[in-house]
C-alpha positions in Angstrom: 273.6 83.8 155.5 273.9 80.7 157.7 271.4 78.0 157.1 270.5 74.7 158.7 269.6 71.9 156.3 267.0 69.2 157.1 266.6 66.1 154.9 263.4 64.0 155.2 262.6 60.8 153.5 258.8 60.8 153.0 256.7 57.9 151.8 257.0 59.0 148.2 259.7 61.7 148.0 262.7 63.2 149.7 262.4 66.8 150.8 265.2 69.2 151.8 264.5 72.4 153.7 267.0 75.2 154.6 266.2 77.3 157.6 267.8 80.4 158.9 268.8 80.4 162.6 265.5 82.2 163.5 263.4 79.5 161.9 262.6 81.2 158.6 262.5 79.0 155.5 265.3 80.0 153.1 264.3 77.4 150.5 263.1 73.9 149.9 263.1 71.3 147.2 261.9 67.7 146.7 262.5 64.7 144.5 260.2 61.7 144.1 260.8 57.9 144.2 258.5 55.0 143.5 256.9 52.4 145.8 256.8 48.8 144.5 254.2 46.2 145.3 255.8 42.9 144.4 253.0 40.8 145.9 249.5 41.3 147.4 249.8 43.3 150.6 253.5 44.2 149.9 255.0 47.7 149.9 258.8 48.2 149.3 261.3 50.8 148.2 264.8 50.7 146.9 267.2 52.5 149.4 269.3 53.6 146.4 266.3 55.6 145.2 266.3 57.5 148.5 269.9 58.4 148.2 269.6 59.5 144.6 266.5 61.6 145.4 268.4 63.3 148.2 271.1 64.3 145.8 268.5 65.6 143.3 266.6 67.5 145.9 269.8 69.2 147.2 270.8 70.3 143.8 267.3 71.7 143.3 267.7 73.7 146.5 271.0 75.2 145.2 269.2 76.1 141.9 266.6 77.9 143.9 269.1 80.3 145.4 270.4 78.7 148.6 274.2 78.5 148.4 275.8 75.2 149.6 278.5 77.2 151.4 275.8 78.6 153.7 275.0 75.2 155.2 276.3 75.0 158.7 274.7 71.7 159.8 272.6 68.8 158.5 269.8 66.9 160.2 267.9 63.8 159.0 264.4 62.3 159.4 262.3 59.6 157.9 259.4 57.4 158.6 260.2 54.9 161.4 259.8 51.1 161.2 261.7 51.0 157.9 264.6 48.6 158.5 267.3 48.2 155.9 269.5 45.1 155.8 273.1 45.8 154.9 275.7 43.2 153.8 279.5 43.1 154.4 280.0 45.8 151.8 277.4 48.0 153.6 275.1 47.8 150.5 271.4 47.0 150.9 270.7 43.3 150.6 267.1 43.8 149.5 264.4 46.5 149.1 263.2 48.1 152.3 259.9 46.8 153.7 257.6 49.7 154.4 255.3 50.2 157.4 252.2 49.7 155.3 253.4 46.2 154.2 251.2 43.5 155.7 253.0 40.3 154.8 254.4 39.8 158.3 251.0 39.5 159.9 251.5 35.7 160.6 254.9 36.5 162.2 253.4 39.3 164.3 250.6 36.9 165.5 253.3 34.3 166.4 255.3 36.9 168.3 252.2 38.0 170.2 251.6 34.4 171.2 255.2 33.9 172.2 256.1 37.1 173.9 253.3 39.7 173.5 253.4 41.0 177.0 257.3 41.1 177.1 257.3 43.1 173.8 254.7 45.5 175.1 256.4 46.2 178.4 260.0 46.5 177.0 259.1 48.2 173.7 256.1 50.2 175.1 254.1 49.1 172.0 252.1 46.0 170.9 253.5 44.0 168.1 251.9 44.3 164.6 253.1 44.1 161.0 253.9 47.8 161.1 257.0 47.2 163.2 260.5 46.1 162.1 260.6 43.1 164.4 258.0 40.9 162.7 259.2 42.1 159.3 262.7 40.8 160.1 261.3 37.5 161.1 259.4 37.3 157.8 262.6 37.9 155.9 264.4 35.3 158.0 261.7 32.7 157.3 261.1 33.5 153.6 264.5 34.7 152.4 267.1 32.7 154.4 269.9 33.4 152.0 269.4 37.2 152.4 269.1 36.8 156.2 272.4 34.8 156.3 274.2 37.6 154.5 273.1 40.3 157.0 275.9 42.3 158.6 274.1 45.4 159.9 270.5 46.6 160.4 270.0 50.3 160.0 266.9 52.5 159.3 265.9 54.6 156.4 267.5 57.9 157.3 270.6 56.1 158.4 271.1 55.0 154.8 271.4 58.7 153.9 273.7 59.2 156.8 275.9 56.5 155.5 276.0 58.0 152.1 276.8 61.5 153.5 279.3 60.6 156.1 280.3 56.9 155.8 279.2 56.4 159.5 276.7 54.0 161.0 274.4 55.3 163.7 270.8 55.8 164.6 268.7 57.8 167.1 266.7 56.5 170.0 263.4 57.3 168.4 264.0 55.3 165.2 265.5 52.6 167.4 262.1 52.4 169.3 260.4 52.0 165.9 262.1 48.7 165.4 260.5 47.1 168.5 264.0 45.9 169.4 264.8 48.6 172.0 264.2 48.5 175.7 262.4 51.9 175.5 262.7 52.4 179.3 266.4 51.8 179.4 267.3 53.3 176.0 269.4 50.3 174.8 269.0 47.4 172.5 267.2 44.6 174.4 268.8 41.2 174.3 265.5 39.3 174.6 263.8 41.3 171.8 266.9 40.9 169.6 266.7 37.2 170.3 263.1 37.1 169.0 264.3 38.6 165.8 267.3 36.3 165.5 269.8 39.2 165.8 273.1 39.7 167.6 273.9 43.0 169.4 276.8 43.6 167.0 274.4 43.7 164.1 272.8 46.9 165.4 274.1 50.5 165.1 275.1 52.8 167.9 272.1 54.6 169.5 272.4 58.4 169.7 270.4 61.4 170.9 268.6 63.2 168.1 271.0 66.1 168.5 274.2 64.1 168.6 276.7 64.8 165.8 277.3 61.4 164.1 279.9 62.5 161.6 280.7 65.1 158.9 279.9 65.2 155.2 282.8 63.4 153.4 284.0 63.6 149.8 281.4 61.1 148.6 278.6 62.8 150.4 279.7 66.2 149.0 279.8 64.8 145.5 276.3 63.5 145.9 274.7 66.5 147.3 276.9 69.5 146.9 277.1 70.1 150.6 280.7 71.0 151.5 282.9 68.4 153.1 283.2 68.8 156.9 279.7 70.0 157.6 278.4 68.2 160.7 275.5 65.7 160.4 273.3 65.1 163.5 271.4 61.9 164.3 267.9 63.3 163.7 264.6 61.6 164.5 261.6 59.9 163.0 259.4 62.1 160.7 256.5 62.3 163.1 258.7 63.3 166.0 260.6 65.9 163.9 257.5 67.5 162.5 255.7 67.8 165.8 258.8 69.3 167.3 259.1 71.8 164.5 255.4 72.7 165.0 256.0 73.7 168.6 254.5 70.6 170.3 257.3 70.6 172.9 255.4 70.4 176.2 253.1 67.9 178.0 249.5 68.3 176.8 250.4 69.7 173.4 248.7 67.8 170.5 249.2 67.3 166.8 246.6 66.4 164.2 248.1 65.3 160.9 246.3 65.0 157.6 248.9 63.6 155.3 249.3 60.3 153.4 248.2 58.8 156.6 246.6 60.7 159.5 247.7 61.0 163.1 246.5 62.4 166.4 249.5 62.7 168.7 249.6 63.9 172.3 252.8 64.9 174.1 253.1 63.4 177.6 255.8 63.2 180.3 254.3 60.0 181.8 253.4 57.7 179.0 250.7 55.1 179.6 251.8 51.8 178.0 248.9 50.1 176.4 247.6 48.4 173.3 245.2 51.2 172.3 247.9 53.4 170.8 251.5 53.7 169.8 254.1 55.4 172.1 257.4 57.0 171.0 260.0 59.2 172.6 260.2 62.9 171.7 263.3 64.8 170.7 263.1 66.8 173.9 264.5 64.6 176.6 262.0 63.4 179.2 259.1 63.9 176.8 257.2 61.2 174.8 254.0 61.1 172.7 251.1 58.8 172.2 250.1 58.3 168.6 246.8 57.0 167.1 246.6 56.9 163.3 244.4 56.3 160.3 246.1 54.6 157.4 244.4 56.5 154.5 244.0 60.3 155.1 245.2 62.3 152.1 245.4 58.9 150.4 241.6 58.8 150.4 241.3 62.1 148.7 243.9 61.1 146.2 242.1 57.9 145.4 238.8 59.8 145.0 240.4 62.3 142.7 241.8 59.6 140.5 238.3 57.9 140.3 236.7 61.2 139.3 239.4 62.2 136.9 239.2 66.0 137.6 241.5 68.3 139.5 241.7 68.7 143.3 240.7 72.3 143.1 237.4 71.5 141.4 236.6 68.7 143.8 237.4 70.8 146.9 235.3 73.7 145.6 232.4 71.4 145.2 232.9 69.9 148.6 233.0 73.4 150.1 229.5 74.1 148.7 228.1 70.8 150.0 226.3 70.9 153.3 227.7 69.3 156.5 226.8 65.7 156.6 227.3 65.3 152.9 223.6 64.9 152.1 223.4 61.8 154.3 226.4 60.1 152.8 229.0 58.5 155.1 232.5 57.4 154.0 234.9 55.1 155.9 238.5 55.7 154.7 239.8 52.2 155.1 241.5 51.8 151.7 244.5 50.1 153.3 242.8 48.5 156.3 243.1 50.5 159.5 245.5 51.0 162.4 244.6 52.4 165.8 242.1 52.4 167.3 240.4 49.9 164.9 243.4 47.5 164.4 241.9 45.6 161.5 244.1 45.1 158.3 241.1 43.6 156.5 238.5 46.4 157.0 237.7 48.2 153.8 236.5 51.6 152.6 232.9 52.3 151.6 230.3 54.9 151.0 227.0 54.5 152.8 223.8 56.4 152.2 224.0 57.6 148.6 220.8 58.3 146.8 219.6 59.7 143.4 220.1 63.2 144.7 223.7 62.7 145.8 226.2 64.9 144.0 229.9 64.6 143.4 230.4 67.4 145.9 228.5 65.4 148.6 230.7 62.4 147.9 233.9 64.5 148.0 232.8 66.1 151.3 232.0 62.7 152.7 235.6 61.7 152.0 236.9 64.7 153.9 234.4 64.1 156.7 235.2 60.4 156.8 238.9 61.1 157.4 238.1 63.6 160.1 235.7 61.1 161.7 238.5 58.6 161.8 240.7 61.2 163.6 237.8 62.0 165.9 237.5 58.4 166.9 241.2 58.7 168.0 240.4 61.8 170.1 237.4 59.9 171.6 239.7 57.0 172.7 242.1 59.4 174.3 239.3 61.0 176.3 238.1 57.6 177.5 241.6 57.1 178.9 241.6 60.4 180.7 243.7 62.3 178.1 242.0 65.4 177.0 243.0 67.6 174.0 242.1 71.3 174.3 243.7 72.4 171.0 246.0 70.9 168.4 248.5 71.9 165.8 247.3 70.7 162.3 249.9 69.5 159.9 250.2 67.6 156.6 249.4 68.2 152.9 245.7 67.8 153.6 245.9 70.6 156.3 247.0 73.0 153.6 243.3 72.9 152.4 241.2 75.4 154.2 237.9 73.5 153.7 239.5 70.3 155.2 240.9 72.3 158.2 237.4 73.7 158.9 235.8 70.3 158.6 238.3 68.8 160.9 237.9 71.5 163.5 234.1 71.1 163.5 234.3 67.3 163.6 237.0 67.2 166.4 235.4 70.0 168.3 238.7 71.7 169.1 240.6 74.7 167.8 243.2 73.8 165.1 246.2 76.0 164.7 248.4 75.8 161.6 252.0 76.5 162.7 254.7 78.2 160.7 256.7 75.1 160.3 254.8 71.9 159.5 257.4 69.7 157.8 259.6 67.0 159.2 262.6 68.3 157.2 262.2 71.6 159.1 262.3 69.7 162.4 265.4 67.9 161.2 267.0 71.2 160.4 266.2 72.6 163.9 267.7 69.5 165.5 270.8 70.0 163.4 271.1 73.6 164.7 270.7 72.5 168.3 273.2 69.7 167.9 275.8 72.0 166.2 275.4 74.5 169.0 273.9 77.2 166.7 270.6 77.4 168.6 270.3 78.2 172.3 268.2 75.2 173.2 265.7 72.6 171.8 262.5 74.6 172.4 263.2 78.3 171.9 262.8 78.5 168.1 259.7 76.2 167.7 257.9 78.1 170.6 258.7 81.5 169.1 257.1 81.1 165.7 253.6 82.6 165.2 250.9 80.4 163.6 249.7 81.1 160.0 246.0 80.1 160.5 243.6 79.1 163.2 240.1 77.5 163.0 237.6 77.3 165.8 234.9 74.7 165.7 231.2 75.6 165.1 229.8 74.0 168.2 226.3 73.4 166.6 228.0 71.5 163.8 230.1 69.6 166.2 227.0 68.3 168.0 225.8 67.0 164.7 229.1 65.4 163.9 229.1 63.7 167.3 225.9 61.9 166.2 227.5 61.1 162.9 230.6 59.7 164.7 228.4 57.3 166.6 226.9 56.1 163.3 230.3 55.9 161.8 231.4 53.4 164.4 228.2 51.5 164.4 228.2 51.1 160.6 231.7 49.8 160.6 231.0 47.3 163.4 227.7 46.1 161.7 229.4 45.5 158.3 232.7 44.1 159.5 231.9 40.5 158.5 230.8 41.5 155.0 234.3 42.2 153.7 235.7 38.6 153.8 232.4 37.4 152.4 232.7 39.8 149.4 236.3 38.8 148.8 235.4 35.1 149.1 232.7 34.8 146.4 233.7 32.4 143.6 232.8 33.8 140.1 234.4 31.0 138.2 237.4 31.5 135.9 237.5 34.6 133.9 239.5 34.0 130.7 241.2 36.4 128.3 238.5 35.4 125.7 235.8 36.6 128.2 237.5 39.9 128.6 238.0 40.4 124.9 234.3 39.6 124.3 233.3 42.2 127.0 235.5 44.7 125.3 233.7 44.4 122.1 230.2 44.2 123.5 
């Protein structure tokens, strides 16, 4: 058997997937790594943890029955915006700042004042703390010794590439995620590099997602068990790879993702540059996609599960029994602030409308509905810009839950199709096959795979949810000024003696 191996660095784990040449999953495995929060608003990971997790996941795949000798090509993917600073020895100089890190907000604001329109037109996206550009300026300003030691900037999956092949390269989609690329010309932009204080020689070569960037060397083989000499292709960002694997390979195709974060992505051949959404290139040449996102999708359910202290299955069963509208309870899923279309890092989550008759099932359903309403607001903004969505492929860990898929279909008012391949590692594997010449073209396999489930909206429920969406937006806007007031109340100094007294009361 010949298999294609995809390696994806997720926000909490590395996943490897082996696909046969017809797109069937031969096996998969994963290994976790931690996120550190060294300061308020900070989120970082150690690149060495990624590399170690990839090795662990690969050996888990071999233990599951896939033979290393069957691997014909390797592809890579990871979350974009995750820049890694390497020194002269090509070792990381510091932990990687993640896209959810908000410490570069002052630098992003300064960049907007200095060159906001230039950044938007060249990079096709507005500047915010999500992007590598302001993160780099934050490092330069707060850690000058680290910045002075910088030899090369790469991105998360490129650290794995370096460990596997010893080569430095990146793909055009990850390059876009830095906000240092002229997205229209497909090359590093001198003016954007200047804003970051970088020289062109400090950036890697930009490749197509299907370009072969090297072969597994002895060090990479020792780490993973993949035989030396196996080609490794450039790969792409996780969102681009998973949408590609799901079959969103033509203009008008859409993806709804319910994962750690949530996304509504629409494929386009003529992208509209604007501040209302993010825009990235697609693995298929000539195609791009617009992205609107909610920061806390499955994160919201995970938080609620920890608060309740019971299993997910029990909570979801209770939510399935609760009536639409959650007994009059509304939830805003802003645990980590919010991205598009709200663009407010300070907005916070809340339940509204609870009463003495509210049950835990109502509250759980309100969490599921709240995330779906956040995604529906994205769809609403697309419609206002003349971009309609007739149907969408639904992806992510949350989408594996039938009750959440049904709620999302009713709230969004569009059919949701669950494709056969829903993971970025599968997309990376398909890109590897195309790059190694083992697949006929970029679109044939994703298009040929039959969906595993499909949900059509209940139109009467959708009408009700449309009213709820209007209240969802109104409630957020009316309470927006309360969050800083809540955080600004001075309760005096709480001492350890006070806490000890409370503990014995």
